[in-house]
N, CA, C and O atoms as CSV, one atom per row, in Angstrom:
chain,resi,resn,atom,element,x,y,z
A,1,MET,N,N,7.581,25.066,-21.219
A,1,MET,CA,C,7.578,26.163,-20.407
A,1,MET,C,C,8.622,25.761,-19.509
A,1,MET,O,O,8.533,24.636,-19.016
A,2,ALA,N,N,9.670,26.549,-19.192
A,2,ALA,CA,C,10.821,26.189,-18.341
A,2,ALA,C,C,10.339,27.057,-16.630
A,2,ALA,O,O,9.948,28.221,-16.551
A,3,LEU,N,N,10.468,26.367,-15.777
A,3,LEU,CA,C,10.337,26.576,-14.555
A,3,LEU,C,C,11.701,27.826,-14.113
A,3,LEU,O,O,12.799,27.739,-14.664
A,4,GLU,N,N,11.427,28.834,-13.159
A,4,GLU,CA,C,12.516,29.577,-12.868
A,4,GLU,C,C,13.097,28.764,-11.708
A,4,GLU,O,O,12.448,28.113,-10.889
A,5,ILE,N,N,14.440,28.908,-11.771
A,5,ILE,CA,C,15.413,27.988,-10.546
A,5,ILE,C,C,15.409,29.165,-9.310
A,5,ILE,O,O,15.714,30.348,-9.459
A,6,LYS,N,N,14.996,28.532,-8.106
A,6,LYS,CA,C,15.043,29.361,-6.984
A,6,LYS,C,C,16.214,29.634,-6.392
A,6,LYS,O,O,17.115,28.848,-6.685
A,7,ALA,N,N,16.505,30.563,-5.596
A,7,ALA,CA,C,17.794,30.591,-4.955
A,7,ALA,C,C,17.745,29.873,-3.958
A,7,ALA,O,O,16.637,29.758,-3.433
A,8,ILE,N,N,18.717,29.264,-3.451
A,8,ILE,CA,C,18.851,28.448,-2.067
A,8,ILE,C,C,18.736,29.532,-0.802
A,8,ILE,O,O,19.552,30.445,-0.929
A,9,PRO,N,N,18.028,29.615,0.209
A,9,PRO,CA,C,18.170,30.501,1.381
A,9,PRO,C,C,19.329,29.810,2.087
A,9,PRO,O,O,19.455,28.614,2.348
A,10,THR,N,N,20.306,31.026,2.385
A,10,THR,CA,C,21.391,30.623,3.538
A,10,THR,C,C,21.005,31.310,4.709
A,10,THR,O,O,20.435,32.396,4.810
A,11,LEU,N,N,21.400,30.516,5.590
A,11,LEU,CA,C,21.508,30.670,7.160
A,11,LEU,C,C,22.426,31.908,7.673
A,11,LEU,O,O,23.529,32.088,7.158
A,12,ARG,N,N,22.040,32.577,8.486
A,12,ARG,CA,C,22.998,33.569,8.816
A,12,ARG,C,C,22.896,33.750,10.493
A,12,ARG,O,O,21.853,33.422,11.058
A,13,GLY,N,N,23.739,34.150,11.059
A,13,GLY,CA,C,23.739,34.614,12.466
A,13,GLY,C,C,23.011,33.436,13.641
A,13,GLY,O,O,23.375,32.263,13.725
A,14,LYS,N,N,22.184,33.921,14.283
A,14,LYS,CA,C,21.931,32.944,15.317
A,14,LYS,C,C,21.148,31.548,14.594
A,14,LYS,O,O,21.142,30.418,15.082
A,15,GLU,N,N,20.440,32.012,13.181
A,15,GLU,CA,C,19.895,30.633,13.015
A,15,GLU,C,C,21.017,29.601,12.582
A,15,GLU,O,O,20.981,28.399,12.843
A,16,ALA,N,N,21.884,30.163,11.974
A,16,ALA,CA,C,22.829,29.266,11.534
A,16,ALA,C,C,23.693,28.472,12.749
A,16,ALA,O,O,23.975,27.274,12.722
A,17,GLU,N,N,23.986,29.263,13.640
A,17,GLU,CA,C,24.615,28.754,14.942
A,17,GLU,C,C,23.532,27.508,15.324
A,17,GLU,O,O,23.914,26.339,15.374
A,18,ARG,N,N,22.118,27.912,15.590
A,18,ARG,CA,C,21.428,26.921,16.329
A,18,ARG,C,C,21.430,25.798,15.123
A,18,ARG,O,O,21.513,24.654,15.572
A,19,PHE,N,N,21.368,25.869,13.916
A,19,PHE,CA,C,21.284,24.774,13.111
A,19,PHE,C,C,22.589,24.053,13.252
A,19,PHE,O,O,22.583,22.864,13.569
A,20,VAL,N,N,23.552,24.607,13.066
A,20,VAL,CA,C,24.618,23.715,13.626
A,20,VAL,C,C,24.911,23.180,14.813
A,20,VAL,O,O,25.800,22.328,14.816
A,21,LYS,N,N,24.297,23.512,16.019
A,21,LYS,CA,C,24.239,22.951,16.893
A,21,LYS,C,C,23.388,21.649,17.070
A,21,LYS,O,O,23.706,20.662,17.733
A,22,GLU,N,N,22.294,21.832,16.378
A,22,GLU,CA,C,21.282,20.840,16.186
A,22,GLU,C,C,21.793,19.854,15.491
A,22,GLU,O,O,21.366,18.716,15.688
A,23,ALA,N,N,22.842,20.103,14.508
A,23,ALA,CA,C,23.050,19.023,13.541
A,23,ALA,C,C,24.219,18.152,14.257
A,23,ALA,O,O,24.310,16.938,14.075
A,24,ASP,N,N,25.015,18.812,15.002
A,24,ASP,CA,C,25.944,18.094,15.677
A,24,ASP,C,C,25.289,17.144,16.765
A,24,ASP,O,O,25.756,16.022,16.961
A,25,LYS,N,N,24.237,17.605,17.439
A,25,LYS,CA,C,23.703,16.907,18.609
A,25,LYS,C,C,22.964,15.727,17.537
A,25,LYS,O,O,22.849,14.604,18.028
A,26,ALA,N,N,22.633,15.853,16.600
A,26,ALA,CA,C,21.792,14.600,15.897
A,26,ALA,C,C,23.051,13.692,15.575
A,26,ALA,O,O,23.168,12.521,15.938
A,27,TYR,N,N,23.937,14.385,14.865
A,27,TYR,CA,C,25.160,13.493,14.561
A,27,TYR,C,C,25.659,12.785,16.148
A,27,TYR,O,O,25.726,11.560,16.042
A,28,GLN,N,N,25.891,13.113,17.071
A,28,GLN,CA,C,26.431,12.623,18.154
A,28,GLN,C,C,25.612,11.518,18.463
A,28,GLN,O,O,26.170,10.484,18.829
A,29,ASN,N,N,24.272,11.564,18.370
A,29,ASN,CA,C,23.084,10.738,18.848
A,29,ASN,C,C,22.876,9.632,18.033
A,29,ASN,O,O,22.237,8.707,18.533
A,30,LYS,N,N,23.372,9.488,16.600
A,30,LYS,CA,C,23.383,8.711,15.486
A,30,LYS,C,C,23.431,7.269,16.177
A,30,LYS,O,O,24.075,7.118,17.215
A,31,GLY,N,N,22.646,6.078,15.504
A,31,GLY,CA,C,23.237,4.967,15.860
A,31,GLY,C,C,22.713,4.410,16.978
A,31,GLY,O,O,22.751,3.202,17.214
A,32,LYS,N,N,22.099,5.447,17.861
A,32,LYS,CA,C,21.567,4.938,19.328
A,32,LYS,C,C,20.076,4.497,19.447
A,32,LYS,O,O,19.512,4.228,20.507
A,33,THR,N,N,19.492,4.462,18.137
A,33,THR,CA,C,18.253,3.843,17.964
A,33,THR,C,C,17.827,2.409,18.277
A,33,THR,O,O,18.398,1.517,17.650
A,34,ASP,N,N,16.979,2.112,19.089
A,34,ASP,CA,C,16.551,0.954,19.239
A,34,ASP,C,C,15.577,0.236,18.376
A,34,ASP,O,O,14.398,0.561,18.518
A,35,PHE,N,N,15.877,-0.723,17.470
A,35,PHE,CA,C,15.156,-1.236,16.465
A,35,PHE,C,C,14.428,-2.883,16.966
A,35,PHE,O,O,13.713,-3.596,16.262
A,36,SER,N,N,14.796,-3.097,18.097
A,36,SER,CA,C,14.671,-4.353,18.635
A,36,SER,C,C,12.893,-4.573,18.285
A,36,SER,O,O,12.445,-5.557,17.697
A,37,LYS,N,N,12.331,-3.790,18.633
A,37,LYS,CA,C,10.583,-4.192,18.543
A,37,LYS,C,C,10.117,-4.301,17.320
A,37,LYS,O,O,9.051,-4.897,17.169
A,38,GLN,N,N,10.846,-3.722,16.116
A,38,GLN,CA,C,10.732,-3.791,14.962
A,38,GLN,C,C,11.131,-5.009,14.350
A,38,GLN,O,O,10.454,-5.514,13.455
A,39,VAL,N,N,12.214,-5.530,14.782
A,39,VAL,CA,C,12.674,-6.549,14.400
A,39,VAL,C,C,11.907,-7.695,14.934
A,39,VAL,O,O,11.697,-8.696,14.249
A,40,LYS,N,N,11.504,-7.569,16.094
A,40,LYS,CA,C,10.494,-8.778,16.473
A,40,LYS,C,C,9.436,-8.990,15.696
A,40,LYS,O,O,8.936,-10.089,15.455
A,41,ILE,N,N,9.001,-7.690,15.200
A,41,ILE,CA,C,7.601,-7.871,14.405
A,41,ILE,C,C,7.761,-8.107,12.929
A,41,ILE,O,O,6.793,-8.421,12.235
A,42,ALA,N,N,9.037,-7.951,12.414
A,42,ALA,CA,C,9.446,-8.508,11.013
A,42,ALA,C,C,9.754,-10.010,11.135
A,42,ALA,O,O,9.595,-10.812,10.214
A,43,CYS,N,N,10.190,-10.298,12.311
A,43,CYS,CA,C,10.667,-11.855,12.260
A,43,CYS,C,C,9.141,-12.500,12.523
A,43,CYS,O,O,8.965,-13.491,11.814
A,44,ALA,N,N,8.330,-12.265,13.129
A,44,ALA,CA,C,7.231,-12.574,13.363
A,44,ALA,C,C,6.494,-12.902,11.757
A,44,ALA,O,O,6.142,-13.982,11.282
A,45,ILE,N,N,6.448,-11.906,11.337
A,45,ILE,CA,C,5.731,-11.655,9.880
A,45,ILE,C,C,6.492,-12.752,9.029
A,45,ILE,O,O,5.683,-13.463,8.433
A,46,LEU,N,N,7.688,-13.064,8.821
A,46,LEU,CA,C,8.431,-13.593,8.082
A,46,LEU,C,C,8.022,-15.456,8.627
A,46,LEU,O,O,7.756,-16.333,7.805
A,47,LYS,N,N,8.062,-15.635,9.837
A,47,LYS,CA,C,7.586,-16.825,10.473
A,47,LYS,C,C,6.571,-17.259,9.920
A,47,LYS,O,O,6.520,-18.368,9.389
A,48,LYS,N,N,5.571,-16.395,9.974
A,48,LYS,CA,C,4.096,-16.610,9.375
A,48,LYS,C,C,3.799,-17.174,8.150
A,48,LYS,O,O,3.005,-18.056,7.824
A,49,ALA,N,N,4.937,-16.201,7.261
A,49,ALA,CA,C,4.712,-16.504,5.825
A,49,ALA,C,C,5.900,-17.519,5.546
A,49,ALA,O,O,6.249,-17.681,4.377
A,50,ASN,N,N,6.475,-18.144,6.468
A,50,ASN,CA,C,7.277,-19.484,6.303
A,50,ASN,C,C,8.324,-19.059,5.253
A,50,ASN,O,O,8.577,-19.695,4.230
A,51,MET,N,N,8.930,-17.846,5.655
A,51,MET,CA,C,10.044,-17.478,5.082
A,51,MET,C,C,11.272,-17.307,5.909
A,51,MET,O,O,12.289,-16.788,5.449
A,52,LEU,N,N,11.156,-17.818,7.335
A,52,LEU,CA,C,12.377,-17.886,8.158
A,52,LEU,C,C,12.311,-19.068,8.741
A,52,LEU,O,O,13.203,-19.429,9.507
């Protein structure tokens, strides 16, 4: 039995403007995440497993 393909909703008006504004803000902030804490944890795990 086949499933019906549902239509993809389209943003219009203020919702579309808000979406674009939030997407632009997220794009500008990409790459600024600090992963140093996670890297330290991963290194400790690898050292404990004698893999580093």
